[in-house]
Structures are given as C-alpha cells and as structure tokens.
C-alpha positions in Angstrom: 0.0 0.0 0.0 1.1 3.5 -0.7 0.6 6.2 1.9 1.2 10.0 1.5 4.3 9.7 3.6 6.0 7.2 1.3 8.3 8.3 -1.5 7.0 6.8 -4.7 9.5 6.7 -7.6 9.0 5.0 -10.9 11.3 4.8 -13.9 9.8 3.7 -17.3 10.2 2.2 -19.7 12.9 0.0 -18.4 14.9 -1.1 -20.3 15.1 1.8 -22.7 17.3 3.5 -25.3 18.0 6.7 -23.3 14.5 8.1 -23.6 12.6 7.5 -20.3 10.5 9.1 -17.6 10.9 9.4 -13.9 7.7 9.9 -11.8 7.9 10.8 -8.1 5.3 12.1 -5.7 8.0 13.8 -3.6 9.6 16.1 -6.3 9.4 19.2 -4.1 11.8 17.6 -1.6 14.4 16.4 -4.2 17.7 18.2 -3.8 19.7 16.3 -6.4 19.3 13.6 -9.1 22.3 11.9 -10.7 22.7 9.1 -13.2 25.8 7.0 -12.8 27.6 4.2 -14.6 28.2 1.0 -12.6 31.7 2.2 -11.9 30.4 5.5 -10.4 31.0 7.9 -13.2 28.3 10.6 -13.2 26.8 11.0 -16.7 23.9 13.3 -15.7 23.2 15.6 -12.7 20.5 18.1 -11.9 18.9 19.6 -8.9 15.4 19.9 -10.3 12.8 17.3 -11.1 9.0 17.5 -11.6 6.3 15.0 -10.9 6.9 13.5 -14.3 10.3 14.3 -15.9 11.3 13.2 -19.3 14.9 12.3 -20.1 16.4 12.0 -23.5 20.0 11.1 -22.9 22.7 9.7 -25.3 24.0 6.9 -23.2 26.0 3.8 -24.1 24.3 0.5 -23.6 24.6 -0.9 -20.1 23.4 -0.7 -16.6 23.1 2.7 -14.9 22.0 3.9 -11.4 19.6 6.8 -10.9 20.2 8.3 -7.5 17.7 10.7 -6.0 18.7 12.7 -2.9 16.1 14.3 -0.7 16.4 17.3 1.6 15.8 15.1 4.6 19.0 13.1 4.0 17.3 10.1 2.5 18.2 8.8 -1.0 16.7 6.3 -3.4 18.6 4.4 -6.0 16.9 2.9 -9.1 18.5 0.8 -11.9 18.0 1.4 -15.6 19.2 -0.7 -18.5 20.0 1.1 -21.7 19.6 -1.0 -24.9 19.9 0.3 -28.4 
C-alpha cells in the first residue's frame, strides 16, 4: 500500500534507449538527481525534477544507477538498463 508519507519513484520504460520518464510524488523535496555508470561515473546531474520528468540522454548500452537525494537526508537508487 502507498501512503502519503512514502516516497514513490517509478522509472519507465525500463529497459530503454536513453528516452525514459521518472515519476515521483515527492519532487518538491528532491535536492539532487544523478545518473551514474556502474563504476560510479556521473553522466547526468541536476537539482530539479518534476512530478513526471522526461529524459532524452545519449548513453552507451549498459546498466546505470539513478540516485535521487532528498532534503531530509534520504536517498533512493533505481537501476535502468540502456539497450539500443
């Protein structure tokens, strides 16, 4: 069950070709979002996100981590798979 206090984050479609959406119910509290390779290289970073944010990134095929940092010190990590 999803309550108002829970942070809901969805990434779709997944896998994708670099075009994808992130939906979150807690976008006002997001302080930073980064997308990193599996070895930790940051390939995208921003401090703004909306309820539904579209990404159109030119990324190599492979596994990436989306890290969303909130103002309360919490962070959430999601995996995405890029396939061309």
